[in-house]
N, C-alpha and C positions, 0 to 999 in steps of 0.2 A: 284057779289060783285065788287064794284069799290073801287080802292085805289087812294086817292088824291095824286098827285105828283106836284101840283102847289104851288107857293108862299112858305110858311113856310114848306111845305112838299116835296120840291124838292129833299132833301136828300134821300127820299124813292126811287126815280127813280135810283139813283146811286147804292143803295143797290140791287135793283131788277136786274139791268143790270150786276152788279158784280156776282150775283147768276146765271144769264144766262151764263156768261163766265165760271164760276167755274164748273157748272153742265152740260155744253155743251148742253144747251137748246136753241131752236130757238124762243120761245115766252115767254112773261112775265108770262103768266098763267102757262105754263109748268115749268118755273123756280120756281115760288112760290110753286107749288105743290111738285116739287122735293125737295125743301128746307124743306118743312113741313115733308115729308117722311124721309128725312135725319135726322132731329132733333128727330123724333120719335124713329128711330133706334139707333141713337147716345145716347139718354138718357137711353134707355134700356141697352145698352152695358156698359155705364159708371156706372150705378147702379150696374150691375153685377161685374164690375171691382173693385168697392169699397170694395167688400168682398174678394178680392184676398189676399193671405197671404203676398205678397210683397208690398202691398199698404202702402203708407206713407201720412202724412198730406201734405208734400211738393208736392207730386205727385198729390194728389187730388186737391190742389190749382192750379197746372199747367194745369190740365184738365178742370178746371172751366172756364166759360165765364161770361160776365156780365148778360146774360140771364139765365144761368144755373149754380148755385153755388154748388159745391160739398164739403162736409166735411167728414173727416175721423177721428174717435176717437178710441183710443186703451184703453181698460179697462183691468186692471190686478187686481188680488186679491192674497193676501198671507195669509195663515192661519198657525198659529203656535200652535202645540199641546203641 
């Protein structure tokens, strides 16, 4: 797979190089693969976290990113006999 990083796509190179630094990888390919694995694990853990009793709407929003939005809703019911 080739990823264009020329012209209008120059910002992609910055993102990949940033991933190389953050993930301590020596190659662009390794950085992309490590970033993909990270998001796979991160998404699974965030979905699990949404069910934690201490979760709030504000915390869900703080854990969200532009690529992965999280929402948390609290439902309550009251029955009166």
